ZAVO-103506 format. One line per field, with one value per residue (C-alpha): residue number from 1; residue in three letters; x, y, z. Coordinates in nm, 3 decimals, padded with zeros to 5 digits. Example, Ala and Ser with C-alpha at 12.3 -4.5 7.8 and 13.67 -1.06 7.14 Angstrom:
2
kefi: 1, 2
tordo: ALA, SER
c1: 01.230, 01.367
c2: -00.450, -00.106
c3: 00.780, 00.714
! end
This chain:
471
kefi: 1, 2, 3, 4, 5, 6, 7, 8, 9, 10, 11, 12, 13, 14, 15, 16, 17, 18, 19, 20, 21, 22, 23, 24, 25, 26, 27, 28, 29, 30, 31, 32, 33, 34, 35, 36, 37, 38, 39, 40, 41, 42, 43, 44, 45, 46, 47, 48, 49, 50, 51, 52, 53, 54, 55, 56, 57, 58, 59, 60, 61, 62, 63, 64, 65, 66, 67, 68, 69, 70, 71, 72, 73, 74, 75, 76, 77, 78, 79, 80, 81, 82, 83, 84, 85, 86, 87, 88, 89, 90, 91, 92, 93, 94, 95, 96, 97, 98, 99, 100, 101, 102, 103, 104, 105, 106, 107, 108, 109, 110, 111, 112, 113, 114, 115, 116, 117, 118, 119, 120, 121, 122, 123, 124, 125, 126, 127, 128, 129, 130, 131, 132, 133, 134, 135, 136, 137, 138, 139, 140, 141, 142, 143, 144, 145, 146, 147, 148, 149, 150, 151, 152, 153, 154, 155, 156, 157, 158, 159, 160, 161, 162, 163, 164, 165, 166, 167, 168, 169, 170, 171, 172, 173, 174, 175, 176, 177, 178, 179, 180, 181, 182, 183, 184, 185, 186, 187, 188, 189, 190, 191, 192, 193, 194, 195, 196, 197, 198, 199, 200, 201, 202, 203, 204, 205, 206, 207, 208, 209, 210, 211, 212, 213, 214, 215, 216, 217, 218, 219, 220, 221, 222, 223, 224, 225, 226, 227, 228, 229, 230, 231, 232, 233, 234, 235, 236, 237, 238, 239, 240, 241, 242, 243, 244, 245, 246, 247, 248, 249, 250, 251, 252, 253, 254, 255, 256, 257, 258, 259, 260, 261, 262, 263, 264, 265, 266, 267, 268, 269, 270, 271, 272, 273, 274, 275, 276, 277, 278, 279, 280, 281, 282, 283, 284, 285, 286, 287, 288, 289, 290, 291, 292, 293, 294, 295, 296, 297, 298, 299, 300, 301, 302, 303, 304, 305, 306, 307, 308, 309, 310, 311, 312, 313, 314, 315, 316, 317, 318, 319, 320, 321, 322, 323, 324, 325, 326, 327, 328, 329, 330, 331, 332, 333, 334, 335, 336, 337, 338, 339, 340, 341, 342, 343, 344, 345, 346, 347, 348, 349, 350, 351, 352, 353, 354, 355, 356, 357, 358, 359, 360, 361, 362, 363, 364, 365, 366, 367, 368, 369, 370, 371, 372, 373, 374, 375, 376, 377, 378, 379, 380, 381, 382, 383, 384, 385, 386, 387, 388, 389, 390, 391, 392, 393, 394, 395, 396, 397, 398, 399, 400, 401, 402, 403, 404, 405, 406, 407, 408, 409, 410, 411, 412, 413, 414, 415, 416, 417, 418, 419, 420, 421, 422, 423, 424, 425, 426, 427, 428, 429, 430, 431, 432, 433, 434, 435, 436, 437, 438, 439, 440, 441, 442, 443, 444, 445, 446, 447, 448, 449, 450, 451, 452, 453, 454, 455, 456, 457, 458, 459, 460, 461, 462, 463, 464, 465, 466, 467, 468, 469, 470, 471
tordo: MET, THR, LEU, ARG, GLN, ALA, GLN, GLY, GLY, SER, GLY, ASP, LYS, TYR, ASP, LEU, ALA, VAL, ILE, GLY, SER, GLY, PRO, GLY, GLY, TYR, VAL, ALA, ALA, ILE, ARG, GLY, ALA, GLN, LEU, GLY, MET, LYS, VAL, ALA, VAL, ILE, GLU, ARG, ALA, GLU, LEU, GLY, GLY, ILE, CYS, GLY, ASN, TRP, GLY, CYS, ILE, PRO, THR, LYS, ALA, LEU, LEU, ARG, SER, ALA, GLU, VAL, LEU, ASP, GLN, LEU, HIS, HIS, LEU, ASP, GLU, LEU, GLY, LEU, ARG, ALA, ASP, ASN, ILE, GLY, PHE, ASP, PHE, ALA, ARG, VAL, ILE, ALA, ARG, SER, ARG, ALA, VAL, ALA, ALA, GLN, GLN, ALA, LYS, GLY, ILE, ALA, PHE, LEU, PHE, LYS, LYS, ASN, LYS, ILE, ASP, HIS, LEU, ALA, GLY, THR, ALA, ARG, LEU, ALA, PRO, PRO, ARG, THR, LEU, LEU, VAL, ASP, GLY, LYS, GLU, VAL, ALA, ALA, LYS, ARG, VAL, VAL, ILE, ALA, THR, GLY, ALA, ARG, PRO, LYS, GLY, LEU, PRO, GLY, ILE, SER, HIS, ASP, GLY, ASP, ARG, VAL, LEU, SER, TYR, ARG, GLU, ALA, MET, ILE, LEU, PRO, GLU, ARG, PRO, ALA, SER, LEU, VAL, ILE, ILE, GLY, ALA, GLY, ALA, ILE, GLY, VAL, GLU, PHE, ALA, TYR, PHE, TYR, ALA, ALA, LEU, GLY, THR, LYS, VAL, VAL, ILE, VAL, GLU, ALA, LEU, PRO, ARG, LEU, LEU, PRO, VAL, GLU, ASP, GLU, GLU, VAL, SER, GLU, ALA, LEU, THR, ARG, SER, PHE, VAL, LYS, ARG, GLY, ILE, GLU, VAL, ILE, THR, GLY, PHE, GLY, VAL, GLU, ARG, ILE, ASP, THR, SER, PRO, SER, GLY, VAL, GLU, VAL, ILE, ILE, ALA, ARG, GLN, GLY, ALA, ASP, ARG, ARG, THR, LEU, ALA, ALA, ASP, ARG, ALA, LEU, LEU, ALA, VAL, GLY, VAL, ARG, GLY, ASN, VAL, GLU, ASP, LEU, GLY, LEU, GLU, ALA, ILE, GLY, VAL, LYS, LEU, GLU, ARG, GLY, PHE, ILE, VAL, ALA, ASP, ARG, THR, HIS, TYR, ARG, THR, SER, VAL, ASP, GLY, ILE, HIS, ALA, ILE, GLY, ASP, VAL, ILE, GLY, PRO, PRO, LEU, LEU, ALA, HIS, LYS, ALA, SER, ALA, GLU, ALA, ILE, ALA, CYS, VAL, GLU, ARG, ILE, ALA, GLY, VAL, LYS, ASP, VAL, HIS, ALA, VAL, ASP, TYR, THR, THR, ILE, PRO, GLY, CYS, THR, TYR, CYS, ARG, PRO, GLU, VAL, ALA, SER, VAL, GLY, LEU, THR, GLU, ARG, GLN, ALA, ARG, GLU, SER, GLY, ARG, GLU, VAL, LYS, VAL, GLY, ARG, PHE, PRO, TRP, ARG, ALA, SER, GLY, LYS, ALA, ARG, THR, ALA, GLY, GLU, THR, GLU, GLY, PHE, VAL, LYS, VAL, ILE, LEU, ASP, ALA, LYS, HIS, GLY, GLU, LEU, LEU, GLY, ALA, HIS, LEU, ILE, GLY, GLY, ALA, ALA, THR, GLU, LEU, ILE, GLY, GLU, LEU, GLY, LEU, ALA, ARG, SER, GLY, GLU, LEU, THR, ALA, ASP, GLU, ILE, LEU, GLY, THR, VAL, HIS, ALA, HIS, PRO, THR, PHE, ALA, GLU, ALA, ILE, LYS, SER, ALA, VAL, GLU, ASP, ALA, TYR, GLY, GLU, ALA, ILE, ASP, GLN
c1: 02.002, 01.780, 01.416, 01.493, 01.756, 01.527, 01.265, 01.474, 01.740, 02.045, 01.978, 01.951, 01.712, 01.518, 01.497, 01.160, 00.906, 00.615, 00.297, 00.146, 00.298, 00.040, 00.101, 00.151, 00.358, 00.601, 00.666, 00.733, 00.977, 01.170, 01.190, 01.313, 01.584, 01.687, 01.734, 01.968, 01.725, 01.727, 01.376, 01.144, 00.801, 00.551, 00.298, 00.072, -00.058, 00.078, 00.321, 00.149, -00.152, -00.507, -00.415, -00.165, -00.351, -00.724, -00.773, -00.607, -00.391, -00.597, -00.920, -00.754, -00.646, -01.010, -01.123, -00.866, -01.013, -01.361, -01.242, -01.079, -01.386, -01.601, -01.382, -01.394, -01.771, -01.731, -01.473, -01.712, -01.673, -01.305, -01.376, -01.260, -01.413, -01.353, -01.544, -01.627, -01.560, -01.591, -01.411, -01.297, -01.410, -01.175, -00.876, -00.982, -00.980, -00.654, -00.478, -00.587, -00.448, -00.122, -00.080, -00.134, 00.122, 00.375, 00.315, 00.389, 00.711, 00.815, 00.777, 00.976, 01.254, 01.245, 01.271, 01.576, 01.732, 01.686, 01.792, 01.451, 01.358, 01.019, 00.881, 00.596, 00.343, 00.081, 00.179, 00.040, 00.123, 00.139, 00.191, 00.381, 00.488, 00.606, 00.585, 00.517, 00.521, 00.343, 00.413, 00.786, 00.919, 01.068, 01.272, 01.192, 01.243, 00.943, 00.639, 00.429, 00.086, -00.027, -00.282, -00.533, -00.903, -01.154, -01.511, -01.795, -02.153, -02.484, -02.673, -02.804, -02.649, -02.307, -02.109, -02.150, -01.888, -02.128, -02.447, -02.366, -02.020, -01.753, -01.520, -01.277, -01.514, -01.638, -01.284, -01.250, -01.592, -01.568, -01.818, -01.979, -02.316, -02.607, -02.737, -02.590, -02.725, -02.454, -02.525, -02.324, -02.225, -01.887, -01.573, -01.578, -01.945, -01.934, -01.611, -01.762, -02.084, -01.891, -01.679, -01.966, -02.197, -01.926, -01.911, -02.286, -02.413, -02.744, -02.641, -02.852, -02.671, -02.843, -02.728, -02.894, -02.778, -02.928, -02.661, -02.376, -02.030, -02.181, -01.847, -01.793, -01.922, -02.292, -02.245, -02.001, -02.243, -02.521, -02.300, -02.193, -02.555, -02.648, -02.356, -02.443, -02.809, -02.705, -02.491, -02.794, -02.706, -03.012, -02.938, -03.152, -03.071, -03.233, -03.313, -03.171, -03.145, -03.376, -03.259, -03.117, -03.278, -03.056, -03.129, -02.922, -03.032, -02.989, -03.076, -03.367, -03.264, -03.545, -03.495, -03.708, -03.720, -03.765, -03.930, -04.188, -04.201, -04.050, -03.904, -03.761, -03.463, -03.389, -03.045, -02.786, -02.572, -02.542, -02.226, -02.195, -01.981, -02.084, -01.744, -01.468, -01.356, -01.007, -00.818, -00.775, -00.885, -00.645, -00.353, -00.360, -00.423, -00.662, -00.429, -00.145, -00.369, -00.387, -00.697, -00.961, -01.247, -01.531, -01.333, -01.008, -00.684, -00.655, -00.330, -00.220, -00.177, 00.178, 00.388, 00.120, 00.167, -00.094, -00.176, 00.115, 00.471, 00.667, 00.358, 00.260, -00.019, -00.080, -00.314, -00.667, -00.637, -00.643, -00.948, -01.046, -00.952, -00.921, -00.676, -00.356, -00.164, -00.270, -00.125, 00.205, 00.231, 00.164, 00.425, 00.700, 00.602, 00.577, 00.912, 01.092, 00.957, 01.076, 01.421, 01.446, 01.457, 01.442, 01.182, 00.952, 00.680, 00.366, 00.075, -00.164, -00.498, -00.660, -00.445, -00.498, -00.674, -00.955, -00.987, -01.254, -01.158, -01.493, -01.565, -01.595, -01.321, -01.377, -01.110, -01.112, -00.904, -01.002, -01.349, -01.669, -01.863, -02.115, -01.837, -01.664, -01.982, -02.078, -01.736, -01.850, -01.605, -01.696, -01.608, -01.569, -01.655, -01.522, -01.608, -01.477, -01.662, -01.457, -01.671, -01.502, -01.152, -00.977, -00.773, -01.080, -01.266, -00.978, -00.965, -01.343, -01.345, -01.598, -01.801, -01.767, -01.592, -01.332, -01.462, -01.257, -01.358, -01.153, -01.146, -01.285, -01.061, -00.720, -00.760, -00.668, -00.762, -01.008, -01.113, -01.113, -01.344, -01.303, -01.513, -01.388, -01.137, -00.817, -00.943, -00.724, -00.406, -00.488, -00.572, -00.199, -00.153, -00.435, -00.302, 00.037, -00.132, -00.302, 00.003, 00.216, -00.045, -00.067, -00.337, -00.544, -00.285, -00.012, -00.234, -00.340, 00.021, 00.137, 00.152, -00.015, 00.070, -00.190, -00.361, -00.366, -00.619, -00.429, -00.507, -00.868, -00.752, -00.641, -00.963, -01.175, -00.988, -01.040, -01.412, -01.422, -01.307, -01.521, -01.216, -01.289, -01.139, -01.261, -01.621
c2: 00.731, 00.576, 00.665, 00.833, 01.051, 01.134, 01.256, 01.538, 01.374, 01.454, 01.795, 01.641, 01.824, 01.694, 01.896, 01.737, 01.555, 01.387, 01.293, 00.988, 00.718, 00.674, 00.747, 01.114, 01.073, 00.801, 00.959, 01.298, 01.132, 00.947, 01.249, 01.457, 01.201, 01.194, 01.571, 01.540, 01.609, 01.439, 01.294, 01.137, 00.986, 00.967, 00.687, 00.548, 00.252, 00.035, 00.184, 00.256, 00.432, 00.360, 00.309, 00.034, -00.136, -00.066, 00.093, 00.085, -00.225, -00.479, -00.389, -00.458, -00.796, -00.871, -00.751, -00.971, -01.277, -01.173, -01.104, -01.446, -01.620, -01.423, -01.533, -01.897, -01.890, -01.795, -02.053, -02.202, -01.885, -01.978, -02.342, -02.447, -02.644, -02.669, -02.855, -02.760, -02.389, -02.218, -02.009, -02.003, -01.668, -01.679, -01.741, -01.457, -01.222, -01.369, -01.316, -00.953, -00.901, -01.072, -00.840, -00.540, -00.669, -00.713, -00.354, -00.228, -00.430, -00.281, 00.072, -00.019, -00.140, 00.185, 00.387, 00.188, 00.220, 00.598, 00.639, 00.769, 00.740, 00.583, 00.719, 00.491, 00.699, 00.971, 01.317, 01.641, 02.005, 02.250, 02.629, 02.804, 02.537, 02.239, 01.881, 01.617, 01.238, 01.069, 01.382, 01.402, 01.689, 01.623, 01.908, 01.967, 02.262, 02.172, 01.953, 01.792, 01.670, 01.369, 01.210, 01.118, 01.070, 00.825, 00.716, 00.945, 00.858, 01.022, 01.255, 01.034, 00.722, 00.588, 00.267, 00.016, -00.217, -00.513, -00.463, -00.116, -00.130, 00.106, -00.015, -00.124, -00.381, -00.482, -00.599, -00.840, -00.995, -01.343, -01.477, -01.364, -01.194, -01.342, -00.992, -00.643, -00.290, -00.047, 00.322, 00.540, 00.471, 00.635, 00.431, 00.255, 00.164, 00.021, -00.170, -00.347, -00.402, -00.587, -00.782, -00.918, -00.975, -01.180, -01.400, -01.456, -01.194, -01.030, -00.665, -00.351, -00.022, 00.305, 00.649, 00.981, 01.139, 01.039, 00.786, 00.556, 00.718, 01.069, 01.238, 01.036, 01.104, 01.027, 00.768, 00.579, 00.583, 00.451, 00.173, 00.069, 00.061, -00.170, -00.396, -00.410, -00.485, -00.765, -00.908, -00.912, -00.601, -00.390, -00.022, 00.244, 00.608, 00.934, 00.794, 00.915, 00.711, 00.816, 00.564, 00.218, -00.015, -00.295, -00.623, -00.929, -01.087, -00.800, -00.448, -00.257, 00.043, 00.296, 00.506, 00.782, 01.009, 01.375, 01.275, 01.052, 00.723, 00.531, 00.185, -00.059, -00.271, -00.574, -00.734, -00.907, -00.596, -00.241, -00.070, 00.308, 00.434, 00.800, 00.965, 01.054, 01.336, 01.456, 01.323, 01.663, 01.586, 01.555, 01.704, 02.035, 02.223, 02.481, 02.546, 02.659, 02.839, 02.601, 02.698, 02.434, 02.448, 02.196, 01.932, 01.967, 02.160, 02.472, 02.466, 02.635, 02.405, 02.502, 02.496, 02.321, 02.578, 02.605, 02.922, 02.850, 02.905, 02.580, 02.358, 02.202, 01.958, 01.720, 01.444, 01.364, 01.580, 01.894, 01.779, 01.656, 01.495, 01.214, 00.994, 00.818, 00.925, 01.285, 01.267, 01.127, 01.400, 01.667, 01.511, 01.546, 01.901, 02.007, 01.866, 01.994, 02.343, 02.313, 02.206, 02.494, 02.276, 02.480, 02.407, 02.205, 02.028, 02.174, 01.934, 01.986, 01.890, 01.879, 01.582, 01.364, 01.043, 00.880, 00.500, 00.264, -00.103, -00.280, -00.484, -00.332, -00.095, 00.280, 00.544, 00.908, 01.222, 01.581, 01.713, 01.517, 01.590, 01.797, 02.002, 02.062, 02.186, 02.400, 02.567, 02.724, 02.540, 02.380, 02.014, 01.698, 01.366, 01.031, 00.682, 00.336, 00.032, -00.262, -00.501, -00.354, -00.423, -00.736, -00.762, -00.714, -00.987, -01.231, -01.155, -01.177, -00.815, -00.657, -00.465, -00.086, 00.179, 00.453, 00.809, 01.121, 01.488, 01.720, 02.094, 02.137, 02.433, 02.317, 01.942, 01.965, 01.658, 01.799, 01.473, 01.097, 00.836, 00.460, 00.173, -00.179, -00.439, -00.242, 00.105, 00.174, 00.086, 00.273, 00.600, 00.661, 00.724, 00.977, 01.147, 01.179, 01.327, 01.590, 01.678, 01.694, 01.915, 01.677, 01.735, 01.495, 01.521, 01.377, 01.096, 01.011, 01.025, 00.780, 00.424, 00.194, -00.175, -00.420, -00.601, -00.413, -00.250, 00.078, 00.117, 00.184, 00.527, 00.621, 00.472, 00.692, 01.002, 00.891, 00.865, 01.224, 01.340, 01.101, 00.897, 00.573, 00.271, -00.016, 00.083
c3: 03.220, 03.484, 03.524, 03.857, 03.693, 03.403, 03.646, 03.780, 03.994, 03.783, 03.633, 03.285, 03.057, 02.760, 02.443, 02.373, 02.587, 02.410, 02.595, 02.424, 02.204, 01.930, 01.560, 01.645, 01.959, 01.861, 01.521, 01.685, 01.925, 01.654, 01.425, 01.717, 01.794, 01.427, 01.446, 01.742, 02.024, 02.361, 02.377, 02.631, 02.572, 02.857, 02.814, 03.085, 02.884, 02.602, 02.353, 02.023, 02.171, 02.065, 01.699, 01.767, 02.049, 02.013, 01.674, 01.332, 01.370, 01.568, 01.388, 01.053, 01.188, 01.273, 00.931, 00.760, 00.929, 00.817, 00.463, 00.424, 00.566, 00.323, 00.032, 00.141, 00.111, -00.257, -00.359, -00.612, -00.821, -00.861, -00.937, -00.590, -00.305, 00.068, 00.334, 00.693, 00.652, 00.986, 01.244, 01.604, 01.741, 02.040, 01.811, 01.580, 01.878, 02.012, 01.678, 01.675, 02.025, 01.929, 01.630, 01.860, 02.109, 01.830, 01.722, 02.075, 02.087, 01.755, 01.890, 02.202, 01.972, 01.775, 02.096, 02.202, 01.857, 01.861, 02.227, 02.333, 02.701, 02.770, 03.096, 03.204, 03.394, 03.383, 03.262, 03.401, 03.342, 03.631, 03.648, 03.517, 03.264, 03.460, 03.334, 03.596, 03.554, 03.842, 04.045, 03.969, 03.763, 03.420, 03.274, 02.905, 02.674, 02.460, 02.515, 02.243, 02.352, 02.146, 02.378, 02.107, 02.159, 02.303, 02.220, 02.315, 02.395, 02.318, 02.555, 02.834, 02.676, 02.763, 02.731, 03.012, 02.865, 02.873, 02.677, 02.538, 02.389, 02.260, 01.986, 02.256, 02.409, 02.063, 01.981, 02.273, 02.329, 02.479, 02.227, 01.906, 01.963, 01.771, 01.702, 01.720, 01.675, 01.564, 01.624, 01.390, 01.030, 01.007, 00.945, 01.283, 01.256, 00.905, 00.969, 01.270, 01.075, 00.805, 01.054, 01.260, 00.964, 00.792, 01.103, 01.102, 01.346, 01.256, 01.222, 01.214, 01.157, 01.249, 01.129, 01.216, 00.890, 00.553, 00.449, 00.543, 00.556, 00.546, 00.473, 00.155, -00.195, -00.226, -00.500, -00.280, 00.012, -00.209, -00.345, 00.006, 00.120, -00.166, -00.083, 00.288, 00.221, -00.015, 00.268, 00.498, 00.701, 00.781, 00.715, 00.885, 00.811, 00.922, 01.268, 01.597, 01.916, 02.199, 02.457, 02.512, 02.763, 02.890, 03.063, 03.152, 02.824, 02.579, 02.471, 02.325, 02.118, 02.073, 01.760, 01.609, 01.307, 01.411, 01.737, 01.566, 01.374, 01.665, 01.633, 01.885, 01.786, 02.004, 02.005, 02.220, 02.232, 02.101, 01.978, 02.008, 01.720, 01.717, 01.723, 01.962, 02.189, 02.266, 02.568, 02.733, 03.089, 03.385, 03.194, 03.379, 03.055, 03.202, 03.494, 03.268, 03.018, 02.721, 02.524, 02.450, 02.205, 02.171, 02.359, 02.162, 02.210, 01.996, 01.798, 01.478, 01.180, 01.084, 01.403, 01.615, 01.890, 02.162, 02.353, 02.590, 02.474, 02.444, 02.446, 02.113, 02.025, 01.734, 01.619, 01.729, 02.041, 01.820, 01.625, 01.278, 01.055, 01.309, 01.122, 01.224, 00.915, 00.970, 01.322, 01.189, 00.925, 01.186, 01.414, 01.156, 01.059, 01.424, 01.531, 01.224, 01.296, 01.657, 01.534, 01.287, 00.977, 00.659, 00.392, 00.616, 00.419, 00.572, 00.603, 00.312, 00.461, 00.117, 00.017, 00.325, 00.220, 00.413, 00.417, 00.543, 00.558, 00.532, 00.221, -00.028, 00.083, 00.055, 00.002, -00.100, -00.127, -00.199, -00.278, -00.331, -00.647, -00.450, -00.284, -00.615, -00.782, -00.484, -00.501, -00.826, -01.050, -01.378, -01.334, -01.533, -01.368, -01.481, -01.359, -01.422, -01.286, -01.160, -01.363, -01.674, -01.537, -01.657, -01.337, -01.117, -01.306, -01.267, -00.894, -00.848, -00.724, -00.959, -00.701, -00.702, -00.911, -00.938, -00.962, -01.035, -01.023, -01.244, -01.299, -01.649, -01.736, -01.616, -01.566, -01.197, -00.994, -00.740, -00.581, -00.618, -00.468, -00.480, -00.360, -00.419, -00.316, -00.378, -00.284, 00.020, -00.169, -00.489, -00.314, -00.270, -00.642, -00.644, -00.332, -00.501, -00.808, -00.593, -00.385, -00.701, -00.870, -01.163, -01.422, -01.626, -01.905, -01.683, -01.560, -01.915, -02.027, -01.761, -01.892, -01.639, -01.640, -01.768, -01.617, -01.285, -01.058, -01.094, -01.464, -01.363, -01.244, -01.594, -01.735, -01.505, -01.626, -01.987, -01.916, -01.788, -02.133, -02.335, -02.431, -02.245, -02.416, -02.198, -02.131
! end
């Protein structure tokens, strides 16, 4: 089918039209095609959305370069030597962009393989429920909106793309800044703090809340702060930003605590990493009656239906948690509901892991210790430090720990929190334990290979019951 025919010239009708090709959109399209639907994806930019092109994938490529450079500076700990250790900043950036481009090509291949039509253009909805692509009507029985989100600024402060950056500009700077003030200490902020500090930039990170990674367990936040300070990153918490003054030579960031105790931070550039807002503008949502709330589309969390029949929405555009894997899980559940699949696995939002890819890595699933105690449950808490792990010592990855929170009565795994080199890989086992409703008995009864990072999970559970063997 040609693009002209797809856009209304032949009377052909799509079963499913997806707006956006990020980790929600492209997964929805492929699952729809697998279920026998005729599918089109409307994308005005690169295939893969923000995650593939300006988020998850290229940032991890940058972080990998920083991680290897970091390790090279500690070769003496392994009895190794290397001379003239350095980096080419332009090539680090170029590799990241090449990885992103490869990701987009991979999605194009998957669309071709699954006979999905890619309609390059801008989508808009018009009354009563008409889908337009660059003004031309596309006939579709169902529409899934997966337009994602974009960086937001602070009141009176916005990105200028030069001295005041969003994460997008921070990924493609022509040269490494000598100094950088990062505003916001969520995942994006701390990942960029690690990346630039590892490459020698003087980094200051400012967070209005009391600690880094405010959504994580307090012990993890404290451990990450100690690690960052040791790396030479200045951490300032409890301060808000009043304004940013820019000049051709740099920025001055004026911060204050509760309107007093002002400080001025001078740097080459500032990075705003204070969150995102849904991409809901210019879609015609209000015109057809799609309900919005606090900048996101309102959709139920089972069928992902909006307030307009036949219009569904998934991913970041419907609000937190703002995670790529959450969007993909919603995509599959949404499309399977549309297709009438029996026994659809509903998304369990209590088992969705969160990962932060700085060094040391941070990962978690379920409740923090504070949340578990405030829920009124009696809990048991177990910890296992990486310095007590044989595998971690051999790898030189002894920073951090595994922490588990268990229901004292039934042994249910309520939450797990990891900080250390293997955290983002190990969280999968703990997520499986939660989704499978495993108890401490099953974890303790599972033989873990030795020596591995994974056996630290069992050791943390042992600690919760006073049965620790290796500490």
